C-alpha positions in Angstrom: 40.6 -124.1 3.1 37.3 -121.7 3.6 39.6 -118.4 3.4 41.2 -119.5 0.0 37.6 -120.3 -1.1 36.2 -116.9 -0.1 39.6 -115.4 -1.7 39.0 -116.4 -5.0 35.1 -115.3 -4.9 35.9 -111.7 -4.3 38.3 -112.1 -7.1 36.2 -113.3 -9.2 33.3 -110.6 -8.6 36.0 -108.3 -8.6 36.8 -109.3 -12.5 33.6 -109.5 -13.2 32.9 -106.0 -11.8 36.2 -104.8 -13.9 34.5 -106.2 -17.3 31.4 -105.1 -16.7 33.3 -101.5 -16.4 35.2 -101.9 -19.5 31.9 -103.4 -22.0 30.2 -99.9 -20.5 32.9 -97.5 -21.3 33.3 -99.0 -24.6 29.8 -99.2 -25.4 29.4 -95.2 -24.2 32.5 -94.2 -26.4 30.5 -94.6 -29.4 27.6 -92.3 -27.5 27.2 -88.7 -28.5 25.3 -86.4 -26.1 23.6 -83.4 -28.0 21.5 -81.6 -25.5 20.3 -82.3 -21.9 18.0 -79.3 -19.6 21.5 -78.7 -17.9 23.4 -77.6 -21.0 20.2 -75.3 -22.2 19.4 -73.8 -18.7 23.6 -72.6 -18.6 23.3 -71.7 -22.2 20.5 -69.0 -21.1 22.2 -67.7 -18.0 25.4 -67.3 -20.2 23.2 -65.4 -22.4 21.4 -63.3 -19.8 24.7 -62.7 -18.5 26.6 -61.7 -21.5 23.6 -59.4 -22.4 23.6 -57.7 -19.2 27.4 -57.1 -19.1 26.9 -55.6 -22.6 24.1 -52.6 -21.4 26.1 -52.1 -18.4 29.5 -51.0 -20.4 26.9 -49.5 -22.9 25.4 -47.7 -19.9 28.7 -46.4 -18.9 29.7 -45.5 -22.0 27.1 -43.2 -22.4 27.4 -41.8 -18.9 30.8 -40.3 -19.8 29.1 -37.9 -21.8 26.8 -36.5 -19.2 28.1 -33.7 -16.7 26.3 -32.9 -13.8 26.4 -29.1 -12.7 23.6 -28.7 -10.7 21.7 -30.8 -8.0 18.9 -30.4 -5.7 20.8 -32.1 -3.2 24.2 -30.6 -3.6 22.4 -27.0 -2.8 20.9 -28.5 0.1 24.2 -30.1 1.1 26.0 -26.7 0.8 23.1 -25.1 2.9 23.4 -27.2 5.7 27.2 -27.3 5.8 26.8 -23.2 5.7 24.3 -23.4 8.9 26.9 -26.0 10.5 29.7 -23.5 10.0 27.6 -20.5 11.5 26.2 -22.1 14.4 29.8 -23.3 15.3 31.3 -19.8 14.9 28.7 -18.6 16.9 29.4 -21.0 19.3 32.8 -19.9 19.5 32.4 -16.3 19.7 29.7 -17.3 22.9 32.7 -19.0 24.5 34.8 -15.9 24.1 32.5 -13.9 25.4 31.9 -15.7 28.1 35.2 -16.2 29.2 35.9 -12.4 29.6 32.2 -12.1 31.3 32.9 -10.3 35.1 30.2 -11.2 37.6 31.1 -8.5 39.7 31.1 -5.8 36.6 27.5 -7.2 35.6 26.1 -7.2 39.2 27.0 -3.1 39.5 25.9 -2.3 36.0 
């Protein structure tokens, strides 16, 4: 008998909470949310992102007309490359001259 009463009590509570939910939904149906802090923040973020994207696009379009002819960095890199090539070539020549070196002749000359 106690179990039956407990079950009825639970059913009654469940029905009351469902009625409250339905009542709340019915009243909130007429509510219109016009502005919140979150919507303002999101609108600002969206506006900033849109402006930044437009700036990037415009910059890319403007840079299409730019022609790079000479830069200091390129000159330095070319000098370094040339120096490295010469150093390698000198090393190869030194290696070849060392392989044809005859110690016996070097001692008596």
